[in-house]
N, C-alpha and C positions, 0 to 999 in steps of 0.2 A: 601646898607640894606639888609637884607635876601632875597632871592629869597623866592619866595612864589609858594610852591608845591601844585595844584592841583589832581594831582593823586600822587600813591603813589608811592615806590618803587616793595617796592612789595605789589600787588594783591593775593586776596582770589579767590578762583571763589566760587562764592554760588550755591549750589544746590536748586537745585528745588524739591522740596514735599517727601516725610518722609524717614530719613537713614537709618531706618532698610530693609529689600529683602522683596521683592514680592512674592518672591517663595510659600511658604508656604497660606499664605490665599487667591492666588491663587489656589494650589492645591485644598484648600478644600470648595474652589466655583467649582471647574473641577470635584469634585467630589461629592455634590452633584448637580450642574446638572442632573450627571451623573446618582444620584441615582433615580431624578429625572422623571428623561428620561424613566428610565427600567421597572417603574412602574409605569406613565401611558403606555409606551407598553402592560406590562398586564393586565391593568385596560381594559385595551379597548380586548386585549382576551380574557380574559372571560366575557366582555361585548358580544363577539360576539359568544359563548360556550354558552355564556345561549338564545342566540334569536333563535340557531341548537338546542337545548333541548326545549325550545315552540313550535317550528314548527313541530319539532318530538309528542313529547305529543298531535299538535291539530291535526297533522293529526294518528298516531292512536288512538283518541277519535271519530275521524267521522271516521273511519273506524270498531265502535264496534258494534251493533245489542243488543240495549239495551231487546228489551223485549226475545232476546231469556237468556238475561242475568237474568233477572227478570225471568227465568223459568227455569233456576239452583241458584239459590238461595231460590227459591220455591222448589224444587228437594230438594234441601239438610233439607232446613228448616227440610218438612218429613224426609224423613234421617234421624235424628239427633230424631225425636220423635218417628220414628221407632224404631231406635237401642232404646231408655229406655224401652221403650213398653219391647223386646226383652230380655233384662239388666233383667227385671222385669218376666221376662216369667216363670223361675222356680220356683220362692213364687208366682205367681197365680195358678203357674199348682198344686205344692203341696198343696196350702190352699181350692183347688174346691178337689184338691181328699180327705184330711182326712175329708170333707165336706158329700164328696157324702160317704163315708164306714163308717160315724156315723150317718148320717140319717134314721129315721125310713124308713119304704117302704111304710108307709101310711104318710107318710107328703108328700107335696104338696106346692114349692116354689114359691113364688107367683113373687119376684124379693128379686134379693139380688146386694148392694153394698159392695168393699171391697177399704181397703185403704192399700197397700201395706208399705207404708211409712212407718203406723200404728201399722203394722200387726192386721187391724182390720174390721173382714168382719160382713157385718147387712144384715138381711133378713128378712122379712118378710113368714110367709110359713101359712098355714090352714091344719089344722089335725081332725080327727072322732072326740076328745075327749078329754078334759083334763088331764085326764088319759095321753092320748099321749102323749100332754104336758108335761108334769112331766118326763115320759120318755122322751125324745128329751134332752131335761134340762140338765138332767142325765147320762146319753150316754155320751155327750160334756163333762161334768164337768167331767168323770172319767177317760178323754183321759190328760195321762201328757203333750203333746203339748197344750193345751185349755191354756192357765194362766186364761184367769176372763171371765165368761158370767155373759148375763143382761136379762130377759126376762120380756121381757114388753107390753101392749097396751092387753093382751087378753081379746077378745071377742068374745060373740057365737054368729052365725051367726040362721037366722028364720030355715035353711034345722040342723042344729044342731050341726054344727060342731065350729071348735071352730080357730076362726084367732089370730094370734100372734105371736111379735115378737124379734128375737132376736138378742144381739149384742157379739160377738163373740173375744176375745183379745185374743188372741197367742205368745207363747215364741221366746222368741230370736234363745235360741239352734235351736230350731225346722227349723227355714228358713236356717241354716247355714250346 
């Protein structure tokens, strides 16, 4: 009878696990872990820098003098206002000088308002009579620097004098 063989004569070695090489997968895993560690370290470094900057900012703010800063801001505001006033000073000076040159000696001003941006001067004045008001208007109208003139609200006062209002608009070329 033939013999029964329970073990084959040639046995093959049985491999456990994948048959592929594990080195590429292992190298990718190592690279990912290195990147994660590097980013984690970088994150901690940035957090430390932010905390240092916060502490510096808190120290800086605690050393500030708010009253002095407010005073400096107030002076800065006043200086900018004065600068705009000084910038328009030449216009005001020229306008008032021209009005002074053209005003009759018998006319007395009550008040003057001016708008340099619009090149307009408005004033109320007192003249001895209506003839002086007409001469004053003619004086202003005859000058080339005045573009438009408007005389309004003429009132005869109880003492015989005449109160009137005049609006003058100057030419742009006069102020350049």
